[in-house]
C-alpha positions in Angstrom: -60.6 32.6 -47.1 -57.1 31.3 -46.5 -54.2 33.7 -47.0 -52.9 33.5 -50.5 -49.2 33.7 -49.6 -46.2 31.6 -50.3 -42.5 31.4 -49.6 -40.3 29.3 -51.8 -36.5 28.7 -51.7 -34.6 27.2 -54.6 -31.0 26.3 -54.3 -28.8 25.0 -57.1 -25.1 25.1 -57.8 -25.7 28.2 -59.9 -28.2 30.2 -57.9 -29.7 30.5 -54.4 -33.1 32.2 -54.6 -35.9 33.0 -52.1 -39.3 34.4 -53.3 -42.1 35.5 -51.0 -45.4 36.5 -52.5 -48.8 37.7 -51.2 -51.4 37.8 -53.9 -53.7 40.0 -51.8 -51.1 42.7 -51.1 -50.8 46.3 -51.9 -47.8 46.3 -54.3 -45.0 46.4 -51.7 -41.7 45.0 -53.0 -38.1 44.3 -52.1 -35.5 43.0 -54.5 -31.9 41.9 -54.1 -31.0 40.0 -57.3 -27.8 41.7 -58.4 -29.5 42.5 -61.7 -30.9 46.1 -61.5 -32.9 46.1 -64.7 -34.6 42.9 -63.6 -35.4 44.4 -60.2 -37.0 47.4 -62.1 -39.2 45.0 -64.0 -40.2 42.9 -60.9 -41.3 46.1 -59.3 -43.7 46.6 -62.3 -45.3 43.2 -61.5 -45.7 44.0 -57.8 -47.1 47.6 -58.3 -49.4 46.9 -61.2 -50.4 43.4 -60.0 -51.0 44.7 -56.4 -49.1 41.7 -55.1 -46.5 42.0 -52.3 -43.2 40.5 -53.6 -39.8 39.9 -52.1 -37.0 38.3 -54.1 -33.5 37.6 -52.8 -31.0 36.0 -55.1 -27.3 35.2 -55.3 -25.8 33.5 -58.3 -23.1 33.2 -60.9 -23.4 36.7 -62.2 -19.7 36.7 -62.9 -20.6 34.4 -65.9 -23.7 36.3 -67.0 -27.3 37.0 -65.9 -28.8 34.0 -67.6 -29.1 31.5 -64.7 -30.3 34.2 -62.3 -33.0 35.5 -64.6 -34.3 32.1 -65.6 -34.2 30.7 -62.0 -36.0 33.7 -60.6 -38.8 33.0 -63.2 -38.9 29.4 -62.1 -39.0 30.3 -58.4 -41.6 33.0 -58.8 -43.7 30.5 -60.8 -43.5 28.0 -58.0 -44.4 30.6 -55.4 -47.3 31.8 -57.5 -48.7 28.3 -58.0 -48.5 27.6 -54.3 -50.2 30.9 -53.3 -53.1 30.8 -55.8 -54.1 27.4 -54.4 -57.1 25.5 -55.8 -58.2 28.6 -57.8 -61.8 28.4 -56.6 -63.6 31.7 -56.9 -61.1 33.5 -59.1 -61.6 35.1 -62.5 -59.0 32.8 -64.1 -58.5 34.9 -67.2 -56.8 38.3 -67.3 -55.7 40.7 -70.0 -54.2 44.2 -70.3 -53.1 46.7 -72.9 -50.4 49.1 -71.6 -48.8 52.0 -73.4 -45.7 53.9 -72.6 -45.1 56.8 -75.0 -44.7 55.2 -78.5 -44.8 51.6 -77.1 -47.9 49.4 -76.6 -48.0 45.9 -75.3 -50.8 43.3 -74.7 -50.7 40.5 -72.2 -53.3 37.8 -71.9 -53.1 35.1 -69.2 -55.1 32.0 -68.4 -54.6 30.2 -65.1 -55.3 27.0 -67.0 -53.1 24.4 -65.3 -51.4 24.0 -68.6 -48.0 25.7 -69.2 -47.7 27.6 -72.5 -45.9 30.8 -73.7 -46.5 32.6 -76.9 -44.2 35.7 -76.9 -43.7 38.2 -79.7 -41.5 41.1 -78.8 -39.5 42.5 -81.7 -36.8 44.3 -79.7 -35.2 47.2 -81.4 -31.9 46.7 -79.4 -30.2 43.6 -78.0 -29.5 45.1 -74.6 -30.7 47.7 -72.2 -28.2 49.0 -69.7 -26.0 45.9 -70.3 -29.0 43.6 -69.8 -29.5 41.0 -72.6 -33.2 41.4 -73.5 -33.5 37.9 -74.8 -33.3 36.7 -71.2 -36.9 37.9 -70.6 -38.2 35.1 -72.7 -36.2 32.7 -70.4 -37.8 34.4 -67.4 -41.3 33.9 -68.7 -40.6 30.3 -69.8 -39.5 29.6 -66.3 -42.6 31.3 -64.8 -45.2 29.6 -67.0 -43.6 26.1 -66.7 -43.8 26.2 -62.9 -46.9 28.3 -62.4 -48.8 26.2 -64.9 -50.4 29.1 -66.8 -50.9 30.0 -70.4 -49.4 33.3 -71.3 -49.6 35.4 -74.5 -47.3 38.4 -74.7 -47.3 40.8 -77.7 -45.5 44.1 -78.1 -47.8 45.7 -80.7 -45.7 48.9 -81.2 -42.4 50.4 -80.0 -39.1 51.9 -81.0 -37.5 52.3 -77.6 -36.5 48.9 -76.2 -36.8 50.0 -72.6 -40.4 51.1 -73.3 -41.2 47.9 -75.1 -40.1 45.8 -72.1 -41.7 48.1 -69.5 -45.0 47.9 -71.2 -44.8 44.1 -71.2 -44.2 43.9 -67.5 -46.8 46.5 -66.6 -49.3 44.6 -68.7 -48.3 41.3 -67.2 -48.9 42.7 -63.7 -52.3 44.1 -64.7 -53.4 40.9 -66.4 -52.2 38.8 -63.4 -54.2 41.1 -61.1 -57.3 40.5 -63.1 -56.9 36.8 -63.3 -56.4 36.2 -59.5 -59.2 38.6 -58.5 -62.0 37.0 -56.5 -65.3 37.0 -58.3 -68.3 37.1 -55.9 -70.5 35.3 -58.5 -68.0 32.4 -58.6 -67.5 32.1 -54.8 -66.4 28.5 -54.0 -66.6 27.5 -57.7 -63.7 26.4 -59.9 -63.8 28.4 -63.1 -63.7 25.4 -65.4 -66.3 23.0 -67.0 -63.9 20.2 -65.9 -64.3 21.1 -62.3 -60.5 21.5 -61.8 -57.6 23.5 -63.0 
């Protein structure tokens, strides 16, 4: 089977981003985004998704984190789409429930070829460590629109905003891992009645 790896560069007047991903990795990661809380969440994706992930970004952080967070989501989505290839032999669907103390989140993903995001996270605070938590929806919009996946994210319980967010990203990594896993019974087969995704 061909290596499921990709390297994508995205350069705009606002951000310059490079993402490298290996879907069959071991959870190794390296991040230089200038946004520490985002780095912490990207590490959850790598470790719980068992993907190797490197992200380097420079951008207009003197304005705010918005462009950097959204554009990293876009670039990660592009790299993921390229790495996953024709999707033959994968499980396609993934889901995970992840708790962290009082918080519990559920993430369900379909590598459907159709972008869609349904996200319900009732944050209890507007920021964590100076990071605007609303930007995570921008990150996931960027990801789904460029990876062409359908993604449902629900925080079912939680009082601590850091815990709410961390459960979301851990569950996202776990759901992603399930969806991209190779299924021996589907070897060489596209998991769709249409014959393509």
